[in-house]
C-alpha positions as CSV (number, residue, x, y, z in Angstrom):
1,M,144.7,87.6,126.5
2,E,145.3,89.8,123.4
3,T,143.9,87.2,121.1
4,K,140.7,86.9,123.0
5,Y,140.3,90.6,123.3
6,L,140.8,91.1,119.5
7,L,138.3,88.3,118.9
8,L,135.7,90.1,121.0
9,V,136.4,93.4,119.3
10,F,136.0,91.6,115.9
11,L,132.7,90.0,116.9
12,S,131.5,93.4,118.1
13,F,132.4,94.9,114.8
14,I,130.5,92.2,112.9
15,F,127.5,92.6,115.1
16,Y,127.4,96.4,114.8
17,F,127.9,96.7,111.1
18,F,126.3,93.5,109.8
19,V,123.7,92.3,112.3
20,V,122.3,95.5,113.9
21,P,121.0,97.0,110.7
22,I,119.0,93.8,110.0
23,L,117.6,93.8,113.5
24,N,116.7,97.4,113.2
25,F,114.9,96.7,109.9
26,Y,113.3,93.5,111.0
27,D,109.7,94.7,110.7
28,W,110.2,95.7,107.1
29,I,112.0,92.5,106.2
30,E,109.1,90.4,107.7
31,W,106.4,92.5,106.1
32,W,108.0,92.2,102.7
33,K,108.4,88.4,103.1
34,K,104.8,88.0,104.0
35,Q,103.5,90.4,101.3
36,T,105.4,88.7,98.5
37,S,103.9,85.3,99.4
38,M,100.3,86.6,99.1
39,P,98.2,86.1,95.9
40,G,98.6,89.0,93.6
41,Q,101.7,90.3,95.3
42,E,104.3,87.8,94.2
43,F,106.6,90.4,92.8
44,D,110.0,90.5,94.5
45,C,112.2,93.3,93.1
46,V,113.6,94.7,96.3
47,D,116.0,93.0,98.7
48,M,115.0,94.4,102.1
49,I,118.3,93.4,103.7
50,A,120.1,95.5,101.1
51,M,117.6,98.3,101.9
52,A,118.5,97.9,105.6
53,Y,122.2,98.5,105.0
54,K,121.4,101.5,102.7
55,Q,119.1,103.1,105.3
56,N,121.5,102.6,108.2
57,G,124.3,104.4,106.3
58,A,126.7,101.4,106.0
59,N,127.3,101.8,102.2
60,W,130.5,99.7,102.3
61,V,128.5,96.9,103.9
62,Y,125.8,97.3,101.3
63,D,128.5,97.1,98.5
64,L,129.8,93.8,99.9
65,Y,126.3,92.4,100.2
66,A,125.3,93.5,96.7
67,L,128.2,91.6,95.2
68,N,126.1,88.4,95.6
69,Q,122.8,89.8,94.6
70,T,121.1,90.3,91.2
71,S,121.1,93.9,89.9
72,R,117.3,93.6,89.7
73,K,117.0,93.7,93.5
74,T,119.7,96.2,94.3
75,F,119.7,100.0,93.7
76,V,121.0,102.2,91.0
77,S,122.0,104.9,93.5
78,D,121.3,106.3,97.0
79,V,118.6,108.4,95.4
80,E,116.6,105.3,94.4
81,S,116.8,103.7,97.8
82,E,116.0,106.9,99.6
83,F,113.0,107.7,97.4
84,L,111.6,104.1,97.7
85,M,112.0,104.2,101.5
86,T,110.2,107.5,101.6
87,L,107.3,105.9,99.6
88,L,107.3,102.8,101.9
89,M,107.2,105.0,105.0
90,S,104.4,107.0,103.5
91,Q,102.1,104.6,101.6
92,S,103.0,101.0,102.4
93,T,100.4,98.6,103.9
94,L,102.8,98.2,106.9
95,V,102.6,101.8,107.9
96,R,98.9,102.2,106.8
97,P,97.3,98.8,107.1
98,T,93.7,100.0,106.2
99,D,94.4,102.5,103.4
100,G,98.0,102.0,102.3
101,S,98.4,102.0,98.5
102,L,101.9,100.5,98.2
103,G,102.8,96.8,98.2
104,P,105.1,94.6,96.2
105,R,102.8,94.8,93.2
106,E,102.9,98.6,93.0
107,L,106.6,98.7,93.8
108,C,107.7,96.1,91.3
109,Y,105.0,95.4,88.7
110,S,102.2,97.9,88.1
111,V,100.4,100.8,89.7
112,I,97.1,100.2,87.7
113,P,94.4,99.7,90.4
114,T,92.8,96.3,90.6
115,G,89.3,95.4,91.9
116,R,87.5,98.3,90.1
117,Q,84.7,98.0,87.6
118,V,86.8,99.8,85.0
119,Q,88.0,98.5,81.7
120,W,91.6,99.8,81.6
121,P,93.4,100.2,78.3
122,D,95.5,97.2,77.1
123,N,98.0,99.1,75.0
124,I,100.2,102.2,75.3
125,L,98.4,104.3,72.7
126,D,95.1,103.9,74.4
127,W,96.7,104.7,77.7
128,R,98.1,107.9,76.3
129,I,94.6,108.8,75.0
130,K,93.1,107.9,78.5
131,V,95.6,110.1,80.4
132,A,95.0,112.9,77.9
133,E,91.3,112.7,78.5
134,W,91.9,113.0,82.3
135,V,93.8,116.2,81.7
136,G,91.1,117.7,79.5
137,I,92.5,117.0,76.0
138,T,90.0,115.4,73.5
139,K,91.0,112.6,71.2
140,H,91.0,115.0,68.3
141,S,93.2,117.5,70.1
142,F,95.5,114.6,71.2
143,E,96.0,113.5,67.6
144,V,97.0,117.1,66.6
145,L,99.2,117.4,69.7
146,E,101.3,114.4,68.7
147,D,103.0,116.4,66.0
148,Q,103.9,119.3,68.4
149,A,106.0,119.6,71.5
150,G,106.4,121.7,74.5
151,M,104.3,123.2,77.3
152,K,102.5,125.8,75.1
153,A,101.1,123.3,72.7
154,Y,100.1,121.1,75.7
155,H,98.0,123.9,77.3
156,D,96.7,125.1,73.9
157,A,95.3,121.6,73.4
158,G,93.1,122.0,76.5
159,A,95.2,120.6,79.4
160,N,93.9,122.0,82.7
161,P,94.2,121.2,86.4
162,R,90.4,121.1,87.1
163,S,89.7,118.2,84.7
164,W,92.8,116.4,85.9
165,E,91.8,116.6,89.6
166,E,88.1,115.9,89.2
167,D,88.2,112.7,87.2
168,E,87.4,109.9,89.6
169,E,89.3,107.2,87.6
170,N,92.6,109.2,87.6
171,F,94.7,107.2,90.0
172,L,97.8,109.1,88.9
173,F,96.5,112.1,90.7
174,R,94.2,110.6,93.4
175,T,96.6,107.9,94.6
176,W,100.0,109.2,93.6
177,G,99.5,113.0,93.5
178,F,100.9,113.6,90.0
179,T,100.1,117.1,88.9
180,Y,98.6,117.8,85.4
181,D,101.8,119.8,84.5
182,S,104.4,117.3,85.8
183,P,107.0,116.5,83.2
184,I,106.3,112.8,83.2
185,V,102.6,113.4,82.4
186,I,103.3,115.9,79.6
187,A,106.0,113.6,78.2
188,F,103.7,110.6,78.2
189,I,100.9,112.4,76.3
190,T,103.1,114.4,73.8
191,K,106.2,112.2,73.5
192,W,108.1,115.4,74.4
193,D,111.6,115.2,75.9
194,S,113.3,118.1,77.5
195,T,116.9,118.1,76.3
196,E,118.0,121.3,77.8
197,A,117.3,120.5,81.5
198,D,119.5,117.5,81.5
199,G,122.7,118.4,79.6
200,G,121.2,117.6,76.2
201,V,120.5,113.9,77.1
202,K,117.1,112.7,76.1
203,L,115.3,110.9,78.9
204,H,112.7,109.2,76.6
205,A,110.3,110.3,79.3
206,G,107.2,108.7,77.8
207,N,108.8,105.3,78.4
208,L,109.1,106.0,82.1
209,M,105.3,106.3,82.5
210,T,104.9,103.1,80.4
211,Q,107.1,101.2,82.8
212,F,105.3,102.8,85.8
213,L,101.9,101.6,84.5
214,S,103.0,98.0,84.0
215,K,106.0,95.7,83.7
216,D,104.2,93.8,80.9
217,Y,105.2,96.5,78.4
218,S,108.9,95.7,79.0
219,P,109.0,92.3,80.7
220,E,112.8,92.3,81.1
221,L,112.7,95.3,83.4
222,S,111.0,96.0,86.7
223,G,107.7,97.8,86.6
224,G,105.9,100.1,89.0
225,W,107.9,102.6,91.1
226,K,111.1,100.7,90.9
227,G,111.0,100.4,87.2
228,L,110.3,104.1,86.7
229,L,113.1,105.1,89.1
230,Q,115.7,102.8,87.7
231,Q,115.0,104.0,84.1
232,Y,115.0,107.6,85.1
233,L,118.2,107.4,87.2
234,T,120.2,105.5,84.6
235,R,119.2,107.9,81.8
236,S,119.5,111.2,83.8
237,S,122.5,112.9,85.2
238,T,120.6,113.7,88.4
239,R,122.0,112.7,91.8
240,D,119.4,114.8,93.8
241,L,116.2,113.5,95.3
242,A,114.6,116.9,94.6
243,D,115.1,116.5,90.9
244,V,113.2,113.2,90.9
245,E,110.4,114.8,93.0
246,S,110.1,117.7,90.6
247,Y,110.0,115.4,87.6
248,L,107.1,113.5,89.0
249,W,105.1,116.2,90.8
250,S,105.6,119.2,88.6
251,T,108.4,121.6,87.7
252,V,108.1,123.3,91.1
253,G,108.3,120.2,93.1
254,Q,104.8,120.0,94.5
255,A,105.0,116.6,96.1
256,P,101.8,115.4,97.7
257,S,101.2,116.0,101.4
258,W,101.4,112.3,102.3
259,Y,104.9,112.2,100.9
260,K,106.3,115.3,102.5
261,H,104.9,114.5,105.9
262,N,107.0,111.5,106.2
263,Q,110.4,113.0,105.5
264,D,111.3,113.5,109.2
265,A,110.3,110.0,110.1
266,K,112.5,108.6,107.3
267,K,115.5,110.7,108.3
268,K,115.6,109.1,111.7
269,C,117.0,106.0,110.2
270,K,119.9,107.7,108.4
271,F,123.7,107.8,109.1
272,G,123.7,110.1,112.0
273,N,121.9,107.7,114.3
274,Y,124.0,104.8,113.0
275,A,127.3,106.6,113.6
276,G,126.3,107.7,117.1
277,A,125.2,104.1,117.9
278,I,128.5,102.7,116.7
279,G,130.5,105.3,118.5
280,G,128.6,104.7,121.8
281,G,128.8,100.9,121.4
282,A,132.5,101.0,120.6
283,G,133.1,103.2,123.6
284,L,131.5,100.7,125.9
285,V,133.6,97.8,124.4
286,A,136.7,99.8,125.1
287,G,135.4,100.6,128.6
288,G,134.8,96.9,129.2
289,A,138.3,96.1,128.1
290,G,139.6,98.7,130.6
291,V,137.7,97.0,133.4
292,G,139.3,93.8,132.4
293,F,142.8,95.2,132.6
294,M,142.1,96.6,136.0
295,L,140.9,93.1,137.1
296,G,144.1,91.7,135.8
297,G,144.9,88.4,134.2
298,P,143.3,86.6,131.2
299,I,140.1,85.9,133.1
300,G,139.7,89.6,134.0
301,A,140.4,90.7,130.5
302,G,137.9,88.1,129.1
303,I,135.2,89.3,131.6
304,G,135.8,92.9,130.8
305,G,135.7,92.4,127.1
306,L,132.5,90.4,127.4
307,I,130.9,93.1,129.5
308,G,131.9,95.7,127.0
309,T,130.6,93.6,124.1
310,I,127.2,92.9,125.7
311,F,126.6,96.5,126.8
312,G,128.1,98.0,123.6
313,S,125.8,95.8,121.5
314,L,122.8,96.9,123.6
315,Q,123.8,100.5,123.3
316,A,124.2,100.3,119.5
317,Y,120.9,98.4,119.1
318,G,119.0,100.7,121.4
319,S,120.3,103.8,119.7
320,L,119.6,102.6,116.2
321,T,116.0,101.4,116.9
322,K,114.9,104.7,118.3
323,G,112.4,106.2,115.8
324,C,113.3,103.7,113.0
325,K,110.2,101.6,113.3
326,P,107.4,101.9,110.8
């Protein structure tokens, strides 16, 4: 009797912690699988099962799972997985089928738009000149600016928000909402690194934009959003999502509206729901066991444990899936 009861409890434990997160994340897993099999989207740098465990708060399960995965597909920190999930909830083609800007290509390889009648630069120097032009800095001023550093020199060279926001080719602003004064934009144009804001550690910030633009510039690393985040988080002492947001969207953290509007939806999949679901499910398992003991005998205990397991599983699954869908 005790052996069967312990087995049922063990199976319930496995179901709650290892299976429910995957069921809860099924839409995302299927979307990613289909997307990465499409022409032009064959870039697989994220393991959606690993993301499922991260988003459901079971970090110890994620750690076990990650032991058998390549570091390329796992996450540097909780900040990386949280930020990427916010992007997916905001701009992915699963959430926004008609106008979503984020798929495997943008997440893993490059954010440079395709299908436009635009001749994009093919080297980093020309990209820096192009971005400088978007922000209102002429090629001559750009050449002078290379020998200077800091915000004052940047603005003195002609950087202004109007030029940045009006240029129709500027996907850094129009698609991703980067402001003209965001640290990553300034660092890319001027090669300036702030050493004071991060304990004296140089972030080599210009390299972050390089990787964001395309994996081709450093083929051994991921490109796109994941490449940018992993480089930033491994070089910076930050452990705060707000620091990443400020670095990308200006010193005052002016994240674009599409990003901020999805914070509440993303939070519904965090640990609070998971813990409540596990607690409720475990309670029903215990309740079922109590019913079994009242019935008496090994058969009664088996029936009670089975009842508890079934209803506990349904309770956990139902609680976890509320509001967690795309």
